C-alpha positions as CSV (number, residue, x, y, z in Angstrom):
1,M,13.2,30.1,6.9
2,G,9.8,28.7,6.1
3,I,8.1,32.4,5.3
4,Y,6.1,32.5,2.4
5,T,3.1,34.6,4.1
6,Y,2.5,37.5,6.1
7,E,1.2,35.1,8.5
8,D,4.2,33.0,8.4
9,L,6.4,36.3,9.6
10,L,4.1,37.0,12.1
11,E,5.0,33.3,13.3
12,Y,8.3,33.8,12.9
13,F,9.2,34.0,16.6
14,P,12.2,35.3,18.6
15,Y,14.2,32.4,19.9
16,R,15.5,34.9,22.8
17,Y,15.2,38.2,24.2
18,V,18.3,40.4,25.3
19,D,17.5,43.2,27.9
20,R,19.2,45.9,26.1
21,S,19.8,47.8,29.5
22,K,22.2,45.4,30.8
23,I,25.2,46.6,28.8
24,S,28.9,45.0,29.4
25,T,31.5,46.9,29.2
26,I,34.2,45.3,27.1
27,R,36.9,45.1,30.1
28,D,34.6,42.9,32.0
29,L,33.2,40.9,28.9
30,D,32.2,37.3,29.5
31,I,33.2,35.2,26.8
32,D,31.1,32.2,27.6
33,E,27.7,34.2,27.3
34,P,26.0,33.6,25.0
35,Y,25.0,37.2,23.9
36,V,26.0,40.3,25.0
37,V,25.3,44.3,24.6
38,L,27.9,46.6,24.1
39,R,27.8,50.5,24.0
40,G,30.6,52.4,22.2
41,K,32.1,54.2,19.2
42,I,33.3,52.4,16.0
43,H,36.6,53.2,14.3
44,D,39.7,52.4,12.4
45,M,37.3,50.1,9.9
46,H,39.6,48.4,7.3
47,T,39.0,45.3,4.8
48,A,41.7,42.4,5.0
49,G,42.2,39.3,2.8
50,E,40.8,38.2,-0.7
51,G,38.4,36.3,-2.3
52,R,36.6,34.0,0.3
53,S,38.7,35.3,3.3
54,L,37.9,38.9,2.4
55,R,36.5,40.4,5.6
56,L,35.7,43.8,7.1
57,T,37.1,44.6,10.5
58,A,36.3,47.3,12.7
59,I,37.1,48.5,16.5
60,L,34.5,49.3,19.0
61,S,35.7,51.2,21.9
62,D,34.0,52.1,25.3
63,N,35.8,54.2,28.0
64,T,37.2,50.5,29.6
65,G,39.1,48.9,26.4
66,Q,38.3,48.2,22.6
67,I,37.0,44.6,20.7
68,E,37.0,44.0,16.9
69,L,33.9,43.7,15.0
70,V,34.1,41.1,12.0
71,W,31.9,40.7,9.0
72,F,32.6,38.3,6.2
73,Q,29.3,38.8,4.0
74,G,28.3,42.2,2.7
75,L,31.0,44.1,3.3
76,K,30.1,46.9,0.7
77,W,26.9,47.6,2.5
78,I,27.8,47.5,5.9
79,K,30.7,49.9,5.3
80,E,28.8,52.0,3.8
81,S,25.9,52.2,6.4
82,L,28.2,52.4,9.6
83,K,29.5,55.9,10.6
84,S,32.9,56.6,12.2
85,D,32.8,58.2,15.9
86,T,29.1,57.1,16.5
87,E,28.1,55.5,19.5
88,Y,26.4,52.5,18.7
89,I,24.2,50.0,20.9
90,V,26.5,46.4,19.6
91,M,25.0,42.8,20.0
92,G,26.3,39.5,19.4
93,K,28.0,36.7,20.4
94,P,32.0,36.9,21.8
95,T,34.7,34.8,20.3
96,V,38.0,34.2,20.6
97,F,40.3,34.0,17.4
98,N,43.7,33.8,17.5
99,G,44.3,35.3,21.1
100,H,41.6,38.1,20.6
101,V,38.1,38.6,21.3
102,N,35.8,39.4,18.7
103,I,32.2,39.4,17.7
104,A,31.8,38.2,14.1
105,H,28.6,39.5,12.1
106,P,26.8,41.8,15.5
107,D,23.6,43.3,15.2
108,L,24.0,47.0,15.4
109,D,21.6,49.6,16.4
110,R,22.5,53.5,16.5
111,A,22.6,54.9,20.3
112,D,20.1,57.6,19.3
113,N,17.6,55.5,17.2
114,E,14.3,56.5,18.6
115,S,12.2,54.0,16.0
116,K,10.2,51.3,17.8
117,T,12.6,49.1,17.4
118,N,15.0,50.7,20.2
119,L,13.1,48.8,22.6
120,K,14.5,47.4,26.2
121,Y,14.2,43.5,25.7
122,I,15.4,43.1,21.7
123,P,13.8,39.8,20.2
124,I,16.7,37.4,18.7
125,Y,15.8,36.2,15.7
126,S,17.5,33.0,14.0
127,S,19.1,33.7,10.8
128,T,21.7,32.6,8.4
129,E,24.9,34.0,7.5
130,K,23.7,34.5,3.7
131,L,20.5,36.1,4.8
132,K,22.2,38.6,7.1
133,S,24.4,39.3,4.3
134,K,20.9,40.9,2.5
135,G,19.8,42.5,5.7
136,L,17.5,39.9,7.1
137,H,19.6,39.9,10.3
138,T,17.7,40.3,13.9
139,K,17.2,43.9,13.2
140,G,16.0,43.0,9.5
141,I,13.5,40.7,10.2
142,A,12.3,43.4,13.1
143,R,11.6,45.9,10.9
144,L,9.4,43.9,8.7
145,T,7.4,42.3,11.4
146,E,7.1,46.3,12.7
147,Q,5.6,47.2,9.3
148,L,3.5,44.2,9.0
149,L,2.2,44.9,12.6
150,R,1.6,48.7,11.9
151,M,-0.1,47.6,8.8
152,A,-2.1,45.0,10.5
153,G,-3.4,48.1,12.8
154,G,-4.1,45.4,15.3
155,N,-7.1,44.0,13.0
156,I,-5.4,40.2,13.4
157,P,-8.6,38.1,13.5
158,E,-9.0,35.4,16.8
159,N,-8.8,32.1,16.3
160,L,-9.5,30.7,19.2
161,P,-12.8,30.1,20.9
162,A,-14.0,32.8,22.7
163,S,-15.0,30.2,25.8
164,L,-11.1,28.7,25.7
165,I,-9.6,32.4,25.9
166,R,-11.9,32.9,29.0
167,K,-11.6,29.8,30.6
168,Y,-7.6,30.1,30.2
169,K,-7.4,34.1,30.5
170,L,-5.3,34.1,27.4
171,P,-4.6,37.8,25.7
172,S,-5.8,38.1,22.5
173,R,-4.3,36.9,19.5
174,A,-3.4,40.4,18.0
175,N,-2.3,41.7,21.3
176,A,0.0,38.6,22.1
177,L,1.7,38.8,18.8
178,E,2.6,42.4,19.3
179,V,4.0,41.7,22.7
180,I,6.0,38.9,21.6
181,H,7.9,41.0,18.4
182,Y,8.0,44.5,20.7
183,P,7.8,43.4,24.4
184,T,8.1,45.8,27.4
185,Q,7.6,43.7,30.0
186,P,9.2,40.2,31.1
187,H,5.7,39.4,32.4
188,D,3.7,40.2,29.1
189,I,6.2,38.1,27.3
190,T,5.6,34.8,28.8
191,L,1.6,35.3,28.9
192,S,2.1,36.2,25.0
193,M,4.2,33.0,24.9
194,Q,1.6,30.7,26.8
195,R,-1.5,32.0,24.5
196,M,0.8,31.3,21.1
197,K,2.2,27.9,22.6
198,F,-1.4,26.9,23.4
199,E,-2.7,28.2,20.1
200,E,-0.3,25.9,18.1
201,L,-0.9,22.8,20.4
202,F,-4.1,23.2,20.3
203,F,-4.4,23.5,16.5
204,L,-2.1,20.2,16.2
205,Q,-4.2,18.2,18.6
206,L,-7.8,19.6,16.6
207,D,-6.2,18.0,13.1
208,Y,-5.5,14.7,14.8
209,Q,-8.6,14.4,17.1
210,Y,-11.0,15.2,14.1
211,A,-9.0,13.2,11.8
212,K,-9.5,10.3,14.4
213,H,-13.3,11.4,14.9
214,E,-14.0,11.3,11.0
215,R,-12.3,8.1,10.7
216,Q,-14.4,6.1,13.2
217,I,-17.4,7.8,11.5
218,K,-16.6,6.9,8.1
219,S,-14.2,4.0,8.5
220,N,-16.3,1.0,9.1
221,G,-14.1,-1.4,10.3
222,Y,-14.2,-5.5,10.7
223,M,-16.5,-6.2,13.6
224,F,-14.9,-8.9,15.8
225,T,-17.8,-10.2,18.2
226,I,-16.5,-13.9,18.2
227,V,-13.7,-14.8,20.6
228,G,-13.6,-18.2,19.8
229,E,-11.8,-22.0,19.3
230,H,-8.6,-20.3,18.5
231,F,-8.3,-17.9,21.0
232,N,-9.5,-20.5,23.4
233,R,-7.4,-23.1,22.5
234,F,-4.4,-21.5,22.8
235,Y,-5.0,-19.6,25.9
236,N,-6.2,-22.8,27.5
237,E,-4.0,-24.9,26.2
238,K,-0.9,-23.5,25.3
239,L,-0.1,-20.2,27.7
240,A,2.1,-21.9,30.1
241,F,1.9,-19.0,32.2
242,E,-0.6,-16.4,33.5
243,L,-0.8,-13.0,31.7
244,T,0.4,-9.9,33.4
245,G,-2.3,-7.5,34.6
246,A,-0.9,-4.7,31.9
247,Q,-0.9,-7.8,29.5
248,K,-5.3,-8.9,30.2
249,R,-5.9,-4.6,30.2
250,V,-4.4,-4.2,27.0
251,V,-6.3,-7.1,25.4
252,K,-9.3,-5.8,26.7
253,E,-8.8,-2.4,25.3
254,I,-8.0,-3.9,22.0
255,R,-11.0,-6.2,22.0
256,A,-13.4,-3.1,23.0
257,D,-12.1,-1.6,19.4
258,M,-12.1,-4.5,17.2
259,R,-16.1,-5.4,18.4
260,S,-16.6,-1.4,18.3
261,G,-17.5,-1.5,14.2
262,H,-15.1,1.3,13.8
263,Q,-11.5,0.7,12.2
264,M,-8.7,0.0,15.1
265,N,-5.7,2.3,15.2
266,R,-3.9,1.6,18.3
267,L,-0.5,2.5,19.8
268,L,1.0,-0.2,21.9
269,Q,4.1,0.8,23.8
270,G,5.9,-2.0,25.8
271,D,9.3,-2.1,27.4
272,V,11.9,-4.5,25.8
273,G,10.7,-8.0,27.2
274,S,7.2,-6.8,28.4
275,G,5.1,-9.3,26.3
276,K,3.9,-7.2,23.4
277,T,4.5,-9.8,21.0
278,L,1.8,-12.2,22.9
279,V,-0.9,-9.8,23.4
280,A,-0.7,-9.1,19.5
281,L,-1.0,-12.9,18.7
282,L,-3.9,-12.9,20.9
283,C,-5.8,-10.1,18.9
284,M,-4.6,-11.7,15.7
285,L,-6.4,-15.2,17.0
286,I,-9.5,-13.0,17.4
287,A,-9.4,-12.1,13.7
288,L,-8.8,-15.9,12.7
289,D,-11.8,-16.8,15.0
290,N,-13.9,-14.0,12.7
291,G,-12.9,-15.6,9.9
292,C,-10.3,-13.2,8.5
293,Q,-6.3,-13.2,8.2
294,A,-4.1,-11.6,9.8
295,C,-0.3,-10.1,9.0
296,M,2.7,-9.1,11.1
297,M,5.4,-6.5,9.3
298,A,8.8,-6.2,11.2
299,P,11.3,-4.1,9.9
300,T,14.5,-6.3,9.5
301,E,14.4,-9.8,8.2
302,I,16.5,-10.8,11.5
303,L,13.6,-9.4,13.6
304,A,10.9,-10.8,11.0
305,N,12.5,-14.4,11.4
306,Q,12.4,-14.0,15.1
307,H,8.6,-13.5,15.2
308,Y,7.9,-16.4,12.9
309,A,9.6,-18.8,15.4
310,T,8.3,-17.7,18.3
311,I,4.6,-17.5,16.9
312,S,5.2,-21.1,15.2
313,K,6.3,-22.3,18.0
314,M,3.5,-21.1,20.4
315,L,0.7,-22.2,18.2
316,D,2.3,-25.9,17.3
317,G,-0.2,-28.5,16.9
318,L,-3.4,-26.0,16.8
319,G,-4.2,-26.1,13.1
320,I,-3.1,-22.5,12.4
321,T,-1.3,-21.8,9.4
322,V,1.7,-19.3,9.8
323,E,3.9,-18.7,7.0
324,L,7.1,-16.3,6.4
325,L,7.4,-13.6,3.6
326,T,10.8,-11.8,3.3
327,G,13.1,-10.4,0.5
328,S,15.7,-13.2,0.9
329,L,12.9,-16.1,0.1
330,K,13.5,-17.8,-3.1
331,A,11.7,-16.6,-6.3
332,S,9.5,-19.9,-6.0
333,G,8.8,-20.0,-2.7
334,K,7.7,-16.2,-2.5
335,R,5.4,-17.6,-5.3
336,K,4.2,-20.2,-3.7
337,V,3.5,-18.0,-0.5
338,K,1.6,-15.3,-2.3
339,E,-0.5,-18.2,-4.4
340,R,-1.7,-19.7,-1.0
341,L,-2.2,-16.4,0.7
342,R,-4.8,-15.4,-2.0
343,K,-6.6,-18.7,-1.8
344,G,-6.9,-18.2,2.1
345,E,-4.8,-21.2,2.7
346,I,-2.4,-18.8,5.1
347,D,-3.8,-17.4,8.1
348,I,-1.4,-15.4,9.5
349,L,1.5,-14.0,7.4
350,I,4.8,-12.6,9.0
351,G,7.5,-10.8,7.0
352,T,9.1,-7.7,6.2
353,H,8.7,-4.8,3.2
354,A,8.1,-8.0,1.3
355,L,4.2,-7.9,2.5
356,I,3.3,-4.3,1.1
357,E,4.7,-5.8,-2.8
358,K,2.0,-4.6,-5.2
359,D,1.4,-8.6,-6.0
360,V,0.7,-9.8,-2.0
361,E,-3.0,-10.3,-2.1
362,F,-4.8,-11.2,0.9
363,A,-8.0,-13.4,1.1
364,N,-9.8,-11.3,3.7
365,L,-7.4,-9.5,5.6
366,G,-8.8,-8.2,9.0
367,F,-5.7,-7.3,11.4
368,V,-2.2,-6.0,10.8
369,V,0.3,-5.7,13.3
370,I,3.3,-3.3,12.9
371,D,6.4,-4.0,15.0
372,E,9.1,-1.2,15.8
373,Q,6.4,0.8,13.9
374,H,9.0,4.2,14.0
375,R,11.1,2.0,11.5
376,F,8.6,2.4,8.8
377,G,7.8,5.5,7.1
378,V,3.5,6.2,7.1
379,E,3.6,5.6,3.3
380,Q,4.4,2.3,3.9
381,R,2.5,1.8,6.6
382,S,-0.6,3.1,4.6
383,K,0.1,0.2,1.9
384,L,-1.1,-2.6,4.0
385,W,-4.9,-0.6,4.1
386,T,-4.8,-1.5,0.6
387,K,-4.5,-5.5,0.9
388,S,-8.2,-5.6,1.9
389,Q,-11.8,-4.4,1.0
390,R,-12.5,-2.9,4.0
391,P,-9.4,-1.4,6.2
392,P,-8.1,-3.6,8.8
393,H,-8.0,-3.2,12.4
394,V,-4.1,-1.8,12.9
395,L,-2.0,-2.3,16.0
396,V,1.3,-0.5,15.9
397,M,4.1,-1.9,18.5
398,T,6.9,0.0,19.8
399,A,9.4,-1.3,22.4
400,T,10.8,2.2,22.3
401,P,9.1,3.9,25.2
402,I,7.3,7.1,24.1
403,P,7.5,10.1,26.8
404,R,3.8,11.2,27.4
405,T,4.5,14.4,25.8
406,L,5.3,13.0,22.8
407,A,3.0,10.1,22.7
408,M,0.6,13.1,23.0
409,T,1.7,15.4,20.5
410,L,2.9,12.6,17.6
411,Y,0.4,10.6,18.4
412,G,-2.5,12.5,19.0
413,D,-5.1,10.7,16.4
414,L,-3.9,7.0,17.7
415,D,-5.2,5.2,20.5
416,C,-2.5,4.6,23.3
417,S,-2.1,1.3,25.2
418,V,0.7,0.9,27.5
419,I,2.4,-2.6,28.7
420,D,4.0,-1.1,32.0
421,E,4.4,-4.2,34.0
422,L,7.4,-6.7,32.8
423,P,6.1,-10.9,33.5
424,P,7.1,-12.2,36.9
425,G,10.2,-14.2,37.2
426,R,12.4,-11.4,35.2
427,K,15.3,-10.0,37.6
428,E,16.0,-6.4,36.8
429,I,19.6,-6.2,34.7
430,K,22.6,-4.9,36.6
431,T,24.0,-2.0,35.0
432,I,27.9,-1.5,35.5
433,H,29.8,1.5,33.9
434,C,33.8,0.3,33.4
435,N,36.3,2.6,31.5
436,D,39.1,1.2,29.3
437,T,41.6,0.5,32.2
438,Q,39.1,-2.1,34.1
439,R,39.0,-4.2,30.5
440,L,41.1,-7.1,32.1
441,K,38.3,-7.1,35.2
442,V,35.7,-7.3,32.6
443,F,37.4,-10.0,30.5
444,G,37.9,-11.8,34.0
445,F,34.0,-11.3,34.5
446,M,33.2,-12.8,31.1
447,H,35.2,-15.8,31.8
448,R,33.3,-16.6,34.9
449,E,29.9,-16.4,33.3
450,I,30.9,-18.8,30.2
451,A,32.3,-21.4,33.0
452,R,28.7,-21.3,34.3
453,G,27.6,-21.7,31.2
454,R,25.9,-18.7,29.7
455,Q,26.9,-16.8,26.8
456,V,27.7,-13.1,26.1
457,Y,27.0,-10.3,23.8
458,V,30.0,-7.3,22.8
459,V,28.8,-4.5,20.3
460,Y,30.8,-2.1,18.9
461,P,29.5,1.0,16.9
462,L,31.7,0.5,13.6
463,I,32.8,-2.0,11.8
464,E,36.1,-0.6,10.5
465,E,38.3,1.6,11.9
466,S,37.5,5.7,11.2
467,E,40.6,7.9,11.1
468,T,38.5,11.1,12.7
469,M,37.0,9.1,15.5
470,D,38.9,7.5,18.0
471,L,36.5,4.4,18.8
472,K,37.2,0.7,19.2
473,D,36.2,-0.8,15.7
474,L,34.5,-3.9,15.6
475,M,37.4,-6.3,13.6
476,D,39.8,-5.1,16.2
477,G,37.9,-5.9,18.8
478,Y,37.4,-9.4,17.3
479,E,40.9,-10.0,17.3
480,S,41.5,-8.9,20.7
481,I,38.4,-11.3,22.0
482,S,39.9,-13.8,20.1
483,R,43.2,-13.5,21.8
484,E,41.6,-13.6,25.2
485,F,39.0,-16.7,24.3
486,P,40.9,-18.9,22.2
487,L,39.8,-21.9,20.1
488,P,39.1,-24.5,20.6
489,Q,37.6,-23.9,24.1
490,Y,36.1,-20.7,23.3
491,Q,33.7,-20.5,20.2
492,I,32.9,-16.7,19.0
493,S,30.1,-15.6,16.6
494,I,30.5,-12.1,14.6
495,V,27.4,-10.2,12.7
496,H,27.6,-7.0,11.1
497,G,25.6,-4.9,8.6
498,R,27.7,-5.7,5.4
499,M,27.2,-9.2,5.7
500,D,24.9,-11.1,3.7
501,G,21.5,-12.4,4.6
502,A,22.9,-16.1,4.9
503,A,25.9,-15.3,6.8
504,K,24.4,-13.3,9.5
505,E,21.4,-16.4,9.8
506,Y,24.5,-19.1,10.5
507,E,26.1,-17.1,12.8
508,M,22.9,-16.1,14.9
509,G,22.1,-19.2,14.6
510,R,25.2,-20.8,16.2
511,F,24.7,-18.3,19.2
512,K,20.8,-19.1,19.6
513,R,22.0,-23.0,19.9
514,G,24.1,-22.3,22.4
515,E,27.0,-23.0,19.6
516,T,29.1,-19.8,20.4
517,H,30.0,-18.7,23.7
518,I,30.3,-14.9,22.7
519,M,28.5,-12.7,19.4
520,V,30.9,-10.0,18.5
521,S,28.5,-7.7,16.8
522,T,27.1,-4.1,15.7
523,T,23.9,-3.0,16.5
524,V,22.5,-5.0,13.9
525,I,21.2,-7.1,17.2
526,E,19.2,-4.1,18.4
527,V,16.2,-5.9,18.1
528,G,15.5,-9.3,17.0
529,V,17.6,-11.8,18.7
530,D,16.1,-13.8,21.9
531,V,18.7,-15.9,23.6
532,P,17.5,-16.4,27.0
533,N,20.9,-18.3,28.3
534,A,22.8,-14.7,27.3
535,T,23.3,-12.7,30.4
536,V,26.2,-10.4,30.0
537,M,25.9,-7.1,27.3
538,V,29.2,-5.7,26.8
539,I,28.7,-2.4,25.0
540,E,32.1,-0.6,24.0
541,N,32.5,3.4,23.2
542,A,29.0,3.2,25.2
543,E,28.9,7.0,25.3
544,R,28.5,7.0,21.4
545,F,25.4,5.5,21.8
546,G,22.0,7.5,22.4
547,L,20.0,6.8,25.2
548,S,17.4,4.6,23.6
549,Q,19.5,2.4,21.7
550,L,21.4,2.0,25.1
551,H,18.3,0.7,26.3
552,Q,17.3,-1.5,23.4
553,L,20.7,-3.1,23.6
554,R,20.3,-4.2,27.3
555,G,17.2,-5.3,26.4
556,R,18.9,-8.3,24.5
557,V,19.4,-9.9,28.1
558,G,17.8,-10.6,30.9
559,R,15.1,-12.6,28.8
560,G,15.7,-15.7,30.8
561,G,15.4,-16.3,34.3
562,E,19.2,-16.0,35.3
563,Q,21.0,-12.8,36.7
564,S,22.2,-10.7,33.9
565,Y,24.2,-7.8,33.9
566,C,24.7,-4.8,30.8
567,I,28.3,-3.5,31.0
568,L,29.4,-0.1,29.8
569,M,32.6,0.5,28.5
570,T,33.5,4.3,27.7
571,S,36.6,6.2,27.7
572,N,38.2,8.2,30.2
573,K,37.1,11.5,29.0
574,L,33.7,11.9,28.7
575,T,31.0,15.0,28.0
576,T,28.6,16.3,30.2
577,N,26.0,14.8,27.8
578,G,27.8,11.7,27.8
579,R,28.1,11.3,31.3
580,E,24.5,12.1,32.1
581,R,23.6,9.3,29.4
582,I,25.7,6.9,30.9
583,K,24.4,7.7,34.7
584,T,20.8,7.5,33.4
585,M,21.5,3.6,32.2
586,V,23.0,2.8,35.6
587,D,20.8,4.6,37.6
588,T,17.3,3.0,36.0
589,T,16.0,0.2,33.7
590,D,12.5,1.9,33.1
591,G,12.1,2.6,29.3
592,F,9.6,5.3,30.0
593,R,12.3,7.3,32.5
594,I,14.9,6.8,29.8
595,A,12.7,8.1,27.4
596,E,11.8,11.2,29.4
597,A,15.6,11.3,29.9
598,D,16.6,11.2,26.2
599,L,13.9,13.8,25.3
600,K,15.3,16.5,27.6
601,L,19.0,15.6,26.3
602,R,18.7,15.3,22.9
603,G,15.2,17.0,22.2
604,P,12.5,15.6,19.9
605,G,13.8,16.4,16.7
606,D,16.6,13.7,17.3
607,L,14.7,10.9,19.0
608,Q,14.7,7.9,17.1
609,G,12.8,7.4,14.0
610,L,10.5,10.7,14.9
611,Q,12.3,13.1,12.4
612,Q,9.9,11.1,9.5
613,S,6.8,12.5,11.4
614,G,7.5,16.5,10.0
615,I,5.1,17.7,12.9
616,L,8.0,18.1,15.4
617,Q,8.9,21.6,14.0
618,L,6.9,23.2,16.3
619,K,7.0,27.4,15.9
620,I,7.4,28.0,19.6
621,A,5.6,25.0,21.8
622,D,8.6,23.0,23.5
623,I,7.5,19.3,23.9
624,V,10.2,19.2,26.9
625,N,9.3,21.6,29.2
626,D,5.3,22.2,28.1
627,E,3.3,19.5,29.4
628,P,0.8,21.2,31.2
629,I,0.1,23.2,28.0
630,I,-0.1,20.1,25.6
631,R,-2.5,18.3,28.4
632,A,-4.8,21.4,28.3
633,A,-4.8,21.9,24.7
634,R,-6.0,18.2,24.1
635,E,-8.6,18.0,27.0
636,S,-9.8,21.2,25.3
637,V,-10.5,20.1,22.1
638,E,-11.8,16.6,23.1
639,E,-14.2,18.7,25.3
640,I,-15.1,20.7,22.3
641,L,-15.4,18.1,19.8
642,S,-17.3,16.1,22.3
643,D,-20.2,18.8,22.7
644,D,-19.8,19.9,18.8
645,P,-18.5,17.0,16.9
646,N,-19.4,18.9,13.6
647,L,-18.0,22.2,15.1
648,D,-21.7,23.7,13.9
649,N,-21.4,26.1,16.9
650,P,-20.9,29.6,15.8
651,D,-18.0,30.4,18.6
652,N,-16.3,27.2,16.9
653,G,-16.5,28.8,13.4
654,A,-12.4,30.0,13.1
655,L,-11.9,26.2,14.3
656,K,-14.1,25.0,10.9
657,V,-12.1,27.0,8.7
658,H,-9.1,25.7,9.8
659,L,-9.9,22.2,8.8
660,M,-11.3,23.0,6.1
661,K,-8.2,24.9,4.8
662,N,-6.3,21.6,5.6
663,K,-8.4,19.0,4.0
664,K,-7.4,20.2,1.0
665,A,-3.7,18.6,1.2
666,L,-3.4,14.7,1.9
667,S,-2.4,14.0,5.1
668,W,-0.4,10.9,5.4
669,G,-0.5,11.4,9.4
670,R,-3.9,10.5,9.4
671,I,-2.6,6.8,8.3
672,S,-1.6,4.6,11.4
C-alpha cells in the first residue's frame, strides 16, 4: 500500500464514497452496482469446505429477502466478532456464484454503532484480501486514520504558500484531510479533493521546474553561436523542398536554446511523417559548424539503419562523415569506428544502445538526439552525458504524440516543441474497418493496388498460434496470403521478432527495393521502415492493439504522394473499448487527438513506455480529468520561481523544506 509514515496514512485517500443513507433492499438489489449498502440481521453462520477452499458463510436477512455473505480468510476472527440476530449495515460488491447472489468479504458496521466512523458518507479504501484478513479492510483503515487525526488535533502543518491558498480559495491542509477521510457534505468532499489534487500536482511541478531552473544555472552548455558552412550548404544545395512553418518554428526554438549558454533539454513531438528527422539533422549541422560532433541514438537496429541511410543520402557530397554503430557490427568494424570517433574523424555517429558502451569515446560531443525516447530508460539516456567534458545539448524525440496534460506532468523539466503540420503533398490516409466476412473483398483491393505497382503491409499480433487467444497468427496468415498471391507472379517478404538481424535486413531490403509485393510482419515494422511506394496497411486483429500502436503502424504508409489506405481487420465480436478504439482510428488521423483518446480509454499507467517514469502513481490527482488543476499548478510554480528563484521569501519556506528533503536522493528524472 506504500504506507510507511503517518503522512503516508493521511495521504492514503478513499477511492470512492458510499452514501450510507441509500440503503437497498435485498429483493431490489442491482447486481451490476459496484457497491451496495444493505441493512439486516445476520444468522446461520457456518464453515464449509477444507484446505484452501475453506470458507465462512452467513445469511443476511431484511424484510424483503436474504443474501449470502462469504469470507475466505480471517474466518476465526470474523466468526467471533459477528453476533447473530444483531442488525448490521453491510457494504460490498454483489456477485453471482452458482446461480446465487452473494457478497464476498463485505464491510460491516453494527447499525447501533455511534462511533465517528458511522458517517452518512462512508469512505472506501483499496485493500487486498490478505490485508482484509488482518483487519485492514475499509473499516480498519478508517479506524487508524480516525485515531491519527484525533492525535493530530488539527495541528497538521500547512505546506502551501498563504498567497496560493488565498488566490484559489483553498481549504487548509488540516481541514481538507479531515473532510476527505470523514466527510459530511458532498460539496465539502469536492473542495477538499481539489485542494489535495492541487497540492500533489503543485509539488510535482515544483520538483521539475526547480530542477530545470538549477540545471540552467549550473550546467553551462556549449554556446553554439555560428550557423556556418555545413548548415548553409545543406539548406541551400540539398534541401529539395521548403520546410513547413512548424519545422521552421521548432528549429528557431532549438537554435535559441543552443546559443543561450545553458545546456538544452528539449522534447520534440511530431506525428509520424512530420519531418522530425530533418529538424534533428539541421540542428546537428549547427553543432558541426561550431566544431562539435553529434550523435543520434535509436532503440532498434532497423531504425538506426534507416536513419543512417536517410542522413547519409541527404549529406552526400558535403564532406561530412557519417558512421553507424550497432550491436551486429563486426568486432573489427566496431574497433575502427570507435578509434575514428576518438580522433574526431567522425562528424555524426548514428547507432543503438551500442553508443552508450563504456569504450565509446567522442573527441568533442556537443549535440545528442534520442529518437523514440520512450524506449530508453532514463539511466540509459543519462550515459550519453558522460561522453563529453561539458553536458551536450539533448534533443529527445517521439512520434507517439503525448496529450497536453501528460506532457505538462511527465515532462515538466523539459522544454517542449511540437511539429503540428505535415509536409505539403501528403494525402490523408483513408482508414477502413472490415471484419472477417469481408476478407475476399480486402484481397481483391490488395490485388488492384499491386497491379498499380504499389506494395502492401499485412501485420499480425502473434508469431505462432496461441491456444488461449483466437488470433490469426503470422505463419497461418502467411500461408493463406501465399495461396491468394502465388509465385511466381507475386513475391512475399516475411519479418518477425524471432528472426536474426541479417535475415530481417535481407527481407526488409527486398521490400524496400520493390522486389517483393507484400510484407507479412509482426509489429517489428512499427517504426523504422520507410517505403514511399507502400500504400496499403492491413492490420489483422486490430482490436488487440492499443491506439498509439495502431497509429504508428498506419504511419508506415502514406509516405509518398499516392493515396494510401489502412484496413483494420477485426472479428465480429468487439468489446465496447475495442469498438471505441477502432472508431477513433477511422474518424481521425490526428496523432494528438488519438493520444487524448488513448489516455481516456487506457489511463496513464498503460500508455506505451510511460510506466518507467515512476511518477504516474498519483495518489489523488487524475491526469485525464484534472487538466485545469494541472495548468493552475504549473502556472503557480512558474510564477513563484520567477519572483523568488531561490525561495527566500518566508511565505515559500515550506517549499524550500520540501526541495531540500527531496534533494537527498538521486533523481534520475532530472536527466532528459
